C-alpha positions as CSV (number, residue, x, y, z in Angstrom):
1,X,-66.4,74.0,-196.8
2,X,-65.8,70.2,-195.4
3,X,-68.0,69.0,-192.9
4,X,-66.1,68.7,-189.5
5,X,-64.8,65.8,-187.7
6,X,-64.4,65.2,-184.2
7,X,-61.0,66.1,-182.9
8,X,-59.7,63.9,-180.0
9,X,-56.1,65.8,-180.6
10,X,-54.3,66.4,-177.4
11,X,-53.6,69.6,-179.2
12,X,-53.8,71.7,-180.6
13,X,-57.1,71.1,-179.8
14,X,-61.1,71.9,-180.6
15,X,-62.5,74.8,-180.0
16,X,-65.9,75.7,-179.4
17,X,-68.2,75.7,-182.7
18,X,-69.8,79.2,-181.2
19,X,-66.6,80.7,-180.5
20,X,-64.9,79.9,-184.6
21,X,-68.2,81.1,-185.6
22,X,-68.3,84.6,-183.6
23,X,-64.7,84.7,-185.0
24,X,-65.6,84.0,-188.4
25,X,-68.2,86.7,-188.1
26,X,-66.1,89.4,-187.0
27,X,-62.6,88.4,-188.7
28,X,-62.7,91.0,-191.3
29,X,-63.9,93.9,-188.9
30,X,-64.0,93.7,-185.2
31,X,-67.2,95.7,-184.0
32,X,-65.8,99.2,-183.6
33,X,-62.4,98.9,-184.9
34,X,-62.6,98.8,-188.9
35,X,-59.8,96.0,-189.3
36,X,-59.2,92.5,-188.0
37,X,-58.2,92.2,-184.1
38,X,-55.2,90.5,-186.0
39,X,-55.0,93.8,-187.8
40,X,-55.5,96.8,-184.8
41,X,-52.8,98.2,-182.3
42,X,-52.1,96.2,-179.1
43,X,-52.6,99.4,-177.5
44,X,-55.8,100.6,-179.0
45,X,-58.6,101.4,-177.3
46,X,-60.9,98.4,-178.8
47,X,-58.4,95.5,-177.6
48,X,-57.5,97.4,-174.4
49,X,-61.5,96.4,-174.3
50,X,-61.0,92.7,-175.6
51,X,-57.8,92.0,-173.1
52,X,-59.9,93.8,-170.2
53,X,-62.9,91.3,-170.6
54,X,-61.1,88.4,-171.4
55,X,-59.3,88.7,-167.7
56,X,-62.5,90.0,-166.1
57,X,-64.2,86.7,-167.5
58,X,-61.1,84.6,-166.2
59,X,-61.2,86.3,-162.9
60,X,-64.7,85.7,-162.7
61,X,-64.5,82.3,-163.5
62,X,-62.4,81.3,-161.0
63,X,-63.4,83.4,-158.5
64,X,-59.8,85.0,-158.4
65,X,-58.9,86.9,-155.5
66,X,-57.5,90.2,-155.9
67,X,-54.2,89.2,-154.2
68,X,-53.4,87.5,-157.8
69,X,-52.6,89.0,-161.1
70,X,-53.3,87.9,-164.6
71,X,-51.2,87.4,-167.6
72,X,-50.6,86.5,-171.2
73,X,-47.6,85.2,-171.6
74,X,-45.5,84.1,-175.2
75,X,-44.1,80.8,-176.0
76,X,-46.7,79.0,-173.8
77,X,-46.4,75.5,-170.9
78,X,-43.2,75.0,-172.3
79,X,-41.7,78.4,-172.1
80,X,-42.8,78.7,-168.5
81,X,-40.9,75.5,-167.3
82,X,-37.8,77.6,-167.5
83,X,-39.3,81.2,-166.5
84,X,-40.8,80.1,-163.4
85,X,-37.2,78.9,-162.5
86,X,-35.3,81.6,-163.6
87,X,-37.7,84.4,-161.6
88,X,-38.0,81.5,-158.5
89,X,-35.3,79.1,-158.3
90,X,-32.1,80.8,-159.1
91,X,-30.0,78.3,-157.7
92,X,-31.5,76.9,-154.7
93,X,-33.6,73.5,-154.1
94,X,-37.6,73.1,-155.1
95,X,-39.9,69.8,-154.9
96,X,-41.1,68.5,-158.0
97,X,-43.9,65.9,-157.6
98,X,-43.0,63.4,-161.0
99,X,-46.4,62.4,-162.2
100,X,-45.5,62.1,-165.6
101,X,-44.2,63.2,-169.4
102,X,-44.7,66.9,-168.6
103,X,-43.4,67.0,-164.9
104,X,-40.5,65.4,-166.2
105,X,-39.7,68.1,-168.9
106,X,-40.4,71.3,-166.1
107,X,-38.0,69.4,-164.0
108,X,-35.5,68.7,-166.7
109,X,-35.4,72.6,-167.5
110,X,-35.6,73.7,-163.7
111,X,-32.2,71.8,-163.8
112,X,-30.8,74.3,-165.9
113,X,-31.3,77.3,-163.1
114,X,-31.2,75.1,-160.0
115,X,-31.5,71.7,-157.8
116,X,-35.0,70.8,-158.1
117,X,-35.6,67.3,-156.5
118,X,-38.1,64.7,-157.0
119,X,-41.1,64.5,-154.1
120,X,-42.3,61.5,-155.7
121,X,-41.9,59.9,-159.1
122,X,-44.4,57.2,-160.3
123,X,-41.7,56.4,-163.3
124,X,-41.4,52.7,-161.8
125,X,-45.1,52.4,-161.9
126,X,-44.8,53.6,-165.4
127,X,-47.0,56.6,-164.6
128,X,-50.4,54.8,-163.8
129,X,-51.2,57.0,-160.8
130,X,-51.2,60.2,-159.4
131,X,-49.5,60.4,-155.7
132,X,-51.6,60.2,-151.7
133,X,-50.8,63.4,-149.7
134,X,-49.1,60.8,-147.7
135,X,-46.2,59.4,-150.3
136,X,-44.9,63.1,-150.7
137,X,-41.2,63.6,-149.5
138,X,-41.8,66.9,-148.9
139,X,-38.7,69.8,-148.0
140,X,-40.5,72.6,-145.8
141,X,-37.8,74.6,-147.2
142,X,-37.7,74.5,-150.8
143,X,-38.2,77.5,-153.0
144,X,-41.9,75.8,-154.2
145,X,-43.4,72.8,-155.1
146,X,-44.2,72.2,-158.6
147,X,-47.0,69.4,-160.0
148,X,-48.5,69.1,-163.0
149,X,-52.7,68.9,-162.5
150,X,-53.5,66.4,-166.1
151,X,-50.9,64.6,-167.3
152,X,-51.8,64.4,-171.1
153,X,-49.4,61.7,-172.4
154,X,-50.2,59.2,-169.9
155,X,-53.8,60.1,-169.2
156,X,-53.8,60.7,-165.1
157,X,-55.4,63.5,-163.2
158,X,-55.2,65.3,-159.6
159,X,-58.5,66.2,-158.5
160,X,-57.4,67.3,-154.7
161,X,-53.9,69.6,-154.8
162,X,-51.4,68.3,-153.2
163,X,-50.9,69.9,-149.1
164,X,-47.5,72.2,-149.2
165,X,-47.7,73.8,-146.1
166,X,-46.1,77.3,-146.3
167,X,-44.2,76.5,-149.4
168,X,-45.4,78.5,-152.6
169,X,-47.8,75.8,-154.8
170,X,-46.8,76.0,-158.6
171,X,-49.2,74.4,-161.2
172,X,-49.0,73.4,-165.1
173,X,-52.2,73.3,-165.2
174,X,-52.3,72.9,-169.3
175,X,-54.7,70.2,-170.4
176,X,-57.1,71.1,-167.4
177,X,-57.2,74.5,-166.7
178,X,-61.2,75.7,-166.8
179,X,-62.2,72.8,-166.7
180,X,-64.1,72.4,-162.9
181,X,-63.6,74.6,-160.0
182,X,-60.3,74.4,-158.1
183,X,-59.1,76.7,-154.7
184,X,-57.4,79.3,-156.8
185,X,-56.4,80.6,-153.7
186,X,-54.5,78.2,-152.6
187,X,-51.8,78.5,-156.3
188,X,-49.0,81.1,-155.7
189,X,-48.3,80.5,-159.7
190,X,-50.8,78.7,-161.9
191,X,-50.3,78.6,-165.8
192,X,-51.9,76.8,-168.7
193,X,-50.9,76.6,-172.0
194,X,-54.0,78.1,-174.1
195,X,-53.7,75.2,-177.3
196,X,-55.7,72.4,-175.4
197,X,-58.4,73.9,-173.5
198,X,-58.8,77.8,-174.1
199,X,-57.3,78.6,-177.3
200,X,-54.7,78.4,-179.7
201,X,-51.3,77.6,-179.7
202,X,-48.6,79.9,-178.8
203,X,-49.2,81.1,-175.7
204,X,-50.0,80.7,-171.8
205,X,-52.1,82.2,-169.3
206,X,-50.8,83.0,-165.9
207,X,-52.1,83.2,-162.8
208,X,-49.4,84.8,-160.1
209,X,-49.9,85.9,-156.6
210,X,-48.5,89.5,-156.5
211,X,-46.2,88.7,-153.4
212,X,-44.0,86.4,-155.5
213,X,-42.9,89.5,-157.4
214,X,-40.8,90.6,-154.5
215,X,-38.7,87.8,-155.2
216,X,-37.9,88.0,-158.5
217,X,-34.1,89.1,-159.4
218,X,-32.9,92.1,-161.3
219,X,-31.6,91.7,-164.7
220,X,-33.7,88.7,-166.2
221,X,-34.4,89.1,-169.5
222,X,-37.6,90.9,-170.1
223,X,-40.0,88.7,-171.5
224,X,-38.9,86.4,-168.8
225,X,-39.3,88.4,-165.9
226,X,-42.6,88.7,-164.0
227,X,-43.0,91.6,-162.9
228,X,-41.8,93.7,-166.0
229,X,-44.9,91.4,-167.6
230,X,-47.5,92.5,-164.6
231,X,-46.2,96.3,-164.3
232,X,-47.1,96.2,-168.3
233,X,-50.3,94.5,-168.3
234,X,-48.7,91.9,-170.6
235,X,-48.1,94.4,-173.5
236,X,-44.3,94.9,-172.6
237,X,-44.1,93.7,-176.3
238,X,-46.4,93.2,-179.1
239,X,-48.2,90.3,-178.1
240,X,-50.4,88.0,-180.1
241,X,-53.4,89.6,-180.2
242,X,-55.6,86.9,-181.9
243,X,-55.2,84.2,-179.3
244,X,-56.3,87.2,-176.5
245,X,-59.3,87.7,-178.4
246,X,-60.3,83.7,-178.9
247,X,-59.4,82.9,-175.2
248,X,-61.7,86.1,-174.4
249,X,-64.8,84.0,-176.4
250,X,-63.8,80.9,-174.9
251,X,-64.4,82.7,-171.5
252,X,-67.4,84.2,-172.4
253,X,-68.3,80.6,-174.0
254,X,-68.0,79.2,-170.5
255,X,-69.9,81.7,-168.6
256,X,-72.6,82.6,-171.2
257,X,-73.0,79.5,-172.7
258,X,-72.6,76.9,-170.0
259,X,-72.7,78.7,-167.1
260,X,-69.6,78.1,-165.4
261,X,-67.4,76.0,-163.9
262,X,-69.4,73.9,-162.4
263,X,-71.7,73.2,-164.9
264,X,-68.5,72.5,-167.2
265,X,-67.6,70.0,-165.0
266,X,-70.3,67.9,-164.7
267,X,-70.5,67.8,-168.1
268,X,-66.8,67.0,-168.6
269,X,-67.7,63.8,-165.9
270,X,-70.5,62.5,-168.1
271,X,-68.1,62.7,-171.8
272,X,-65.6,61.3,-169.6
273,X,-68.2,58.3,-167.8
274,X,-69.1,57.3,-171.9
275,X,-65.8,55.8,-172.7
276,X,-64.7,54.6,-169.6
277,X,-67.7,52.6,-169.5
278,X,-66.9,51.0,-172.6
279,X,-63.5,50.4,-171.4
280,X,-64.4,49.1,-168.1
281,X,-67.5,46.7,-170.0
282,X,-65.2,45.3,-172.5
283,X,-63.7,41.9,-170.3
284,X,-60.0,43.4,-171.1
285,X,-60.5,43.9,-175.0
286,X,-59.9,47.8,-174.0
287,X,-57.9,48.2,-171.4
288,X,-57.3,51.7,-169.7
289,X,-53.3,53.2,-168.7
290,X,-54.3,54.9,-165.7
291,X,-55.9,53.4,-162.5
292,X,-59.5,54.1,-162.2
293,X,-58.6,57.0,-159.2
294,X,-56.4,59.1,-161.0
295,X,-58.3,58.7,-164.5
296,X,-58.3,61.9,-166.4
297,X,-61.5,63.5,-167.6
298,X,-59.8,65.3,-170.1
299,X,-57.6,62.3,-171.7
300,X,-58.5,58.8,-172.0
301,X,-55.7,56.6,-172.8
302,X,-56.3,53.0,-173.2
303,X,-54.4,49.9,-175.6
304,X,-56.3,47.4,-177.6
305,X,-55.5,43.6,-177.5
306,X,-52.5,44.6,-179.9
307,X,-50.9,47.3,-182.0
308,X,-52.1,45.9,-185.4
309,X,-55.6,46.0,-184.0
310,X,-54.7,49.5,-182.5
311,X,-53.8,50.7,-186.4
312,X,-56.5,49.1,-187.5
313,X,-59.0,51.0,-184.6
314,X,-57.4,54.6,-185.4
315,X,-58.0,54.4,-189.4
316,X,-61.0,53.6,-189.3
317,X,-62.1,55.8,-186.6
318,X,-60.5,58.5,-188.5
319,X,-62.8,57.3,-192.1
320,X,-66.1,57.6,-189.4
321,X,-65.0,61.3,-188.6
322,X,-63.3,60.4,-184.8
323,X,-60.0,61.8,-185.3
324,X,-56.6,62.3,-183.7
325,X,-57.1,59.1,-181.4
326,X,-53.5,57.7,-182.2
327,X,-51.5,57.8,-179.0
328,X,-48.4,59.4,-177.9
329,X,-45.6,57.4,-179.1
330,X,-44.0,56.9,-175.5
331,X,-47.7,55.1,-173.8
332,X,-48.7,53.6,-177.5
333,X,-52.2,52.6,-177.8
334,X,-54.8,55.3,-177.7
335,X,-56.3,58.5,-176.4
336,X,-58.9,60.3,-176.7
337,X,-58.6,64.1,-175.6
338,X,-62.1,65.4,-174.5
339,X,-61.7,68.8,-173.5
340,X,-64.2,71.5,-172.4
341,X,-65.0,72.3,-176.5
342,X,-65.7,68.4,-177.3
343,X,-69.5,68.0,-177.6
344,X,-71.0,65.1,-175.7
345,X,-72.1,63.8,-179.4
346,X,-68.6,63.4,-180.1
347,X,-68.1,61.3,-177.0
348,X,-71.5,59.6,-178.1
349,X,-70.2,58.8,-181.7
350,X,-66.6,57.0,-179.8
351,X,-68.4,55.1,-177.4
352,X,-70.9,54.2,-180.4
353,X,-68.0,53.1,-182.5
354,X,-65.6,51.7,-179.6
355,X,-68.6,49.3,-178.7
356,X,-68.9,48.4,-182.6
357,X,-65.4,47.8,-183.6
358,X,-65.2,44.9,-180.7
359,X,-67.9,43.5,-181.8
360,X,-66.6,43.0,-184.7
361,X,-63.4,41.8,-183.8
362,X,-63.4,40.9,-180.5
């Protein structure tokens, strides 16, 4: 087997090594089933145990109250952009906090189902920061307020929830889900594409407050109807059983190996600081995209003195086993995605490479 690289890709992203090893161990025959998780029925006793354990661990990690339900929905976060609007917008108005590329995509999908409006936009500043609560222009009659907790492309992150009064708060938490504790009771709907922090691609974890289900209209396509999904415990159709299994293993890793979300947050802050310290002490050789108070702990975005030097940096880093560092085309430069599963050693290796690269080129 080839030696594993440090994968700094924004997604599909690196997974915890113990999770991959456990999946490898159980790949041919899940204990008690005599077959792979990919082969057993989603209605079987074995899979029922996998599903319930995954939900129980999510509930425990988030300290989720009984007022909320956990769903595993197909299509990832992009499907949720449309699904939440179909269920709760329905020609009305909703407030979207426009903090970057993913917030923009969410609002564009909502336009097909109602009249979303921008409660704030960072576009004129090139999306380098998150807004203060005092800057939000919120409509108290909005169907909901939607925000993106971490902008993967721009490398910015909310560290406090927007204050929205009695309006339901919706959140795309795809790239910082389970990276730190959050006051989950503030959220009416939170969703996260799995492929960044909790599992393989193709599915979203959805946390929904039960009282919202009363607002779901009749006649929606079944797989796009939150009420149907809740009533059938995410099993209306055959879900991606292997994805749910891996998500469950990641949750167990977070609980048992890491020690919970407080500890995970502590580790994530330390990992990000390793890289931001290099940027800040480089004398301008490395230039961060985000303003310091909005810097993401998940996606570190930065530029170098020229595009040619950036290309060389990315190429040499890949040869050194540091892969996936090319920034998104809309921002350019470099991006190090350091989700939960990126080990401290990976961030230390990137730090050392950045220091040496500047020494050689600066």
